[in-house]
Every structure is written in C-alpha cells, then in structure tokens.
N, C-alpha and C positions, 0 to 999 in steps of 0.2 A: 447362340449366333455366332457364325465365324466373322471375324471383322474382314474387310479389305485385305489385311496385310495378311493374315492366315488364308486366306482364299489365294491370294498372290503366290505365297509359298508352298502352297499345294499343288497349285498347276505349273510353278516352275520345277517341283520335285517330280511333277509325273513325265514332265516332259522330257526330263533329264534322265529319269530312269526307263523310259521307254526306248530312246536312243541309246542310251548305255546297253539294255537288254539285246537290240538289234545288231549293234555293233558287236557284242559278244558272240552272238551265234553267227557271224560273217567271220570272224577272226577262228572259231571252231572249225568253219568251214574250209576256210584258208588252209587251216593247218591239216586237215584229211583230204585237200585237195588232190586228187588221181592223175589229175593231166595240167596241161597248160590253160587249156579252156574253164575248168574251174578255177583255177588259179585267178585268170583275169576276171571272172566274174564276180568272185568274191572281193575282191579289190575293187573293181566299178562298183560295188555295193557300197564298200566302206568309205570311199571317196564321195559317193552319194550320201551316207549318212554323217558326214563329217560336215558337208554343206548346207546339212540340214539343219546340223547342231550350229553351225555360223549364223545361218537363218534365225533360229531360235534366239539366239543371243541378242542379235541384233535387235529383235522385235520388244524381246524383254529390255532392254536397253532402252529403246525407244518408249515404251511404255511408262519406265522408270521416270525420263527424261520429261515427259508429258504431264506426269503428276507432280513433279517437282516443281513446275513453271508455276 
C-alpha cells in the first residue's frame, strides 16, 4: 500500500513530467516555426505552460504547508 508520502511524490512527478513534455513539444515547435505566427504561437504556449508550472508549484507548496501545520 502506498504511503501518503509515496503518493504525493508520484503526483508531483507526474505533474512535472507532463508539463516538461508539453514544454519540450513547444520548444520543438518554436525551433521549426516557419513564420512569425508560428513563433508567436509557440511562445504563447510556453508562457502558458510556465504559468501552469508556477501554479502547480504554489499549489504543492500550500499542500506541504497545510500538512506541516
């Protein structure tokens, strides 16, 4: 049976892995962009993913802080 700690680590790893995979895809799209629209679109997606990563880290920090109380 998974402990809460193991479950939390698996959840965090899954979150980071998913965002990293999406960022990698958008970086590849940026590298192969043919025009300004494609470059702008890839950059917009990367910024959105960066925001999602910030939100996920903040959410995880709050969860850790609430457990520590």
